[in-house]
C-alpha positions as CSV (number, residue, x, y, z in Angstrom):
1,M,100.2,59.6,127.3
2,Q,100.0,62.1,123.6
3,Q,96.4,62.2,124.2
4,T,96.4,63.5,127.8
5,D,100.0,65.9,126.3
6,E,97.4,67.6,124.0
7,K,94.4,67.7,127.0
8,E,96.3,69.6,129.0
9,A,97.8,72.2,126.7
10,I,94.6,73.6,125.2
11,T,92.9,73.6,128.8
12,L,96.2,75.5,130.0
13,R,95.5,77.3,126.1
14,L,91.8,77.7,127.2
15,N,92.3,79.7,130.8
16,T,94.7,81.9,129.4
17,L,92.1,82.9,126.5
18,H,89.6,83.3,128.6
19,L,91.9,85.2,130.8
20,E,92.0,87.2,127.9
21,H,87.9,87.1,127.3
22,R,87.6,88.6,131.4
23,D,90.4,91.4,130.8
24,L,88.9,92.7,127.2
25,D,85.3,92.2,129.0
26,A,85.8,94.4,131.5
27,V,88.5,97.6,129.7
28,I,85.4,97.2,127.3
29,T,82.5,97.6,129.6
30,Q,84.8,101.2,131.0
31,L,85.5,102.5,127.8
32,S,81.7,102.4,126.6
33,S,81.0,104.5,129.9
34,Q,83.5,107.2,129.5
35,I,81.4,109.9,127.0
36,K,84.6,110.2,124.9
37,A,85.1,107.3,124.6
38,D,87.4,106.0,121.3
39,Q,84.7,103.9,119.4
40,L,87.1,102.9,116.6
41,Q,89.5,101.3,119.5
42,L,85.8,100.4,121.1
43,K,84.9,97.9,118.0
44,R,88.8,96.8,117.9
45,M,88.3,95.8,121.7
46,K,84.8,93.7,120.7
47,K,86.1,92.3,118.0
48,R,89.3,90.6,119.4
49,K,86.0,89.5,122.3
50,L,83.9,87.9,119.4
51,W,87.4,86.1,118.4
52,L,88.1,84.8,121.1
53,K,84.9,82.9,122.7
54,D,85.0,81.6,118.7
55,I,88.0,80.1,119.5
56,I,87.2,79.7,123.6
57,S,84.6,77.4,121.8
58,K,86.6,75.3,118.6
59,L,89.8,74.3,121.7
60,E,86.3,73.5,124.0
61,S,84.7,71.4,121.3
62,K,87.7,69.2,121.2
63,L,87.6,68.4,125.1
64,I,85.0,67.1,124.1
65,P,85.3,63.2,123.4
66,D,83.9,61.6,120.9
67,L,80.5,59.4,121.1
68,N,80.8,56.8,117.7
69,A,80.2,54.5,120.4
């Protein structure tokens, strides 16, 4: 039972992170097309997006069952 709750919590967290990742991607794309875009802000957003991708990958790997058979 506890394992199911943990998987549900991870899945919920993943959904939130995927949403934030998509939103950041849209904002980055929009800012990149502007001539006078704030390059520092853009760089920070890209770093945040990469960090989110790393966290998403780690959480997704937790959902993969161990194959120690």
